[in-house]
C-alpha beads as a LAMMPS data file, in Angstrom:
LAMMPS data file: protein, C-alpha beads

88 atoms
87 bonds

1 atom types
1 bond types

-500.0 500.0 xlo xhi
-500.0 500.0 ylo yhi
-500.0 500.0 zlo zhi

Masses

1 110.0

Atoms # bond

1 1 1 102.211 2.552 432.913
2 1 1 103.199 4.479 429.818
3 1 1 101.401 3.907 426.542
4 1 1 102.911 4.777 423.194
5 1 1 99.799 6.676 422.158
6 1 1 96.339 7.640 423.302
7 1 1 94.877 5.091 420.880
8 1 1 96.912 2.307 422.517
9 1 1 95.638 3.363 425.936
10 1 1 92.020 3.308 424.772
11 1 1 92.458 -0.058 423.027
12 1 1 94.118 -1.496 426.152
13 1 1 91.282 -0.447 428.440
14 1 1 88.664 -1.579 425.933
15 1 1 90.222 -5.071 425.853
16 1 1 90.630 -5.039 429.635
17 1 1 86.967 -4.197 430.196
18 1 1 85.908 -6.765 427.619
19 1 1 87.841 -9.461 429.483
20 1 1 86.379 -8.430 432.837
21 1 1 82.825 -8.480 431.464
22 1 1 83.327 -11.953 429.962
23 1 1 84.714 -13.308 433.231
24 1 1 81.863 -11.739 435.214
25 1 1 79.365 -13.401 432.886
26 1 1 80.972 -16.797 433.465
27 1 1 81.019 -16.187 437.220
28 1 1 77.368 -15.078 437.214
29 1 1 76.206 -18.065 435.175
30 1 1 78.026 -20.505 437.443
31 1 1 77.163 -18.916 440.791
32 1 1 73.673 -17.560 440.198
33 1 1 72.603 -19.707 437.258
34 1 1 73.832 -23.097 438.417
35 1 1 73.571 -22.408 442.150
36 1 1 70.107 -20.811 442.190
37 1 1 68.200 -20.791 438.892
38 1 1 69.055 -24.272 437.625
39 1 1 69.437 -25.930 441.021
40 1 1 66.372 -28.180 440.656
41 1 1 67.488 -29.430 437.255
42 1 1 71.071 -29.975 438.406
43 1 1 69.960 -31.724 441.598
44 1 1 68.868 -34.678 439.478
45 1 1 72.561 -35.369 438.749
46 1 1 74.631 -36.885 441.581
47 1 1 78.254 -35.851 442.083
48 1 1 80.254 -37.729 444.696
49 1 1 77.150 -38.499 446.745
50 1 1 75.841 -34.939 446.590
51 1 1 73.337 -33.305 444.310
52 1 1 75.064 -31.285 441.569
53 1 1 72.984 -28.150 442.230
54 1 1 73.963 -28.217 445.898
55 1 1 77.614 -28.758 444.945
56 1 1 77.599 -25.738 442.607
57 1 1 76.019 -23.575 445.288
58 1 1 78.500 -24.671 447.960
59 1 1 81.764 -25.453 446.140
60 1 1 81.516 -25.081 442.373
61 1 1 81.121 -21.313 442.406
62 1 1 84.163 -20.950 444.665
63 1 1 86.325 -23.206 442.477
64 1 1 85.166 -21.352 439.382
65 1 1 86.014 -18.010 440.987
66 1 1 89.555 -19.191 441.803
67 1 1 90.030 -20.449 438.226
68 1 1 88.761 -17.110 436.886
69 1 1 91.376 -15.292 438.979
70 1 1 94.115 -17.343 437.324
71 1 1 92.589 -16.827 433.869
72 1 1 92.428 -13.066 434.491
73 1 1 96.054 -12.995 435.633
74 1 1 97.277 -14.892 432.571
75 1 1 95.184 -12.887 430.103
76 1 1 96.186 -9.546 431.646
77 1 1 99.840 -10.536 431.440
78 1 1 99.361 -11.236 427.733
79 1 1 97.524 -7.939 427.282
80 1 1 100.234 -6.009 429.124
81 1 1 102.930 -7.525 426.905
82 1 1 100.857 -6.818 423.792
83 1 1 100.717 -3.094 424.609
84 1 1 104.218 -2.896 426.083
85 1 1 103.136 -1.963 429.598
86 1 1 104.367 -5.065 431.400
87 1 1 106.784 -4.929 434.315
88 1 1 109.692 -6.422 432.403

Bonds

1 1 1 2
2 1 2 3
3 1 3 4
4 1 4 5
5 1 5 6
6 1 6 7
7 1 7 8
8 1 8 9
9 1 9 10
10 1 10 11
11 1 11 12
12 1 12 13
13 1 13 14
14 1 14 15
15 1 15 16
16 1 16 17
17 1 17 18
18 1 18 19
19 1 19 20
20 1 20 21
21 1 21 22
22 1 22 23
23 1 23 24
24 1 24 25
25 1 25 26
26 1 26 27
27 1 27 28
28 1 28 29
29 1 29 30
30 1 30 31
31 1 31 32
32 1 32 33
33 1 33 34
34 1 34 35
35 1 35 36
36 1 36 37
37 1 37 38
38 1 38 39
39 1 39 40
40 1 40 41
41 1 41 42
42 1 42 43
43 1 43 44
44 1 44 45
45 1 45 46
46 1 46 47
47 1 47 48
48 1 48 49
49 1 49 50
50 1 50 51
51 1 51 52
52 1 52 53
53 1 53 54
54 1 54 55
55 1 55 56
56 1 56 57
57 1 57 58
58 1 58 59
59 1 59 60
60 1 60 61
61 1 61 62
62 1 62 63
63 1 63 64
64 1 64 65
65 1 65 66
66 1 66 67
67 1 67 68
68 1 68 69
69 1 69 70
70 1 70 71
71 1 71 72
72 1 72 73
73 1 73 74
74 1 74 75
75 1 75 76
76 1 76 77
77 1 77 78
78 1 78 79
79 1 79 80
80 1 80 81
81 1 81 82
82 1 82 83
83 1 83 84
84 1 84 85
85 1 85 86
86 1 86 87
87 1 87 88
């Protein structure tokens, strides 16, 4: 990975870390917030015969994590192209 300048390298890593922090926040809210903190409130809503809080704790957090992996991959590809450090 070769950056054109030191400023580009710092800007790249700043944007990278910003993206990671945002995705971790989403993951935390879904897994811990919906699966643990808000479980009683969400359990009042049925989803396919199951309580929504239970579903988030068992399946929703996993699905969200997989989606976040794809989002990270797409956004990092865009970031790499923006700073000219992509594989192409």
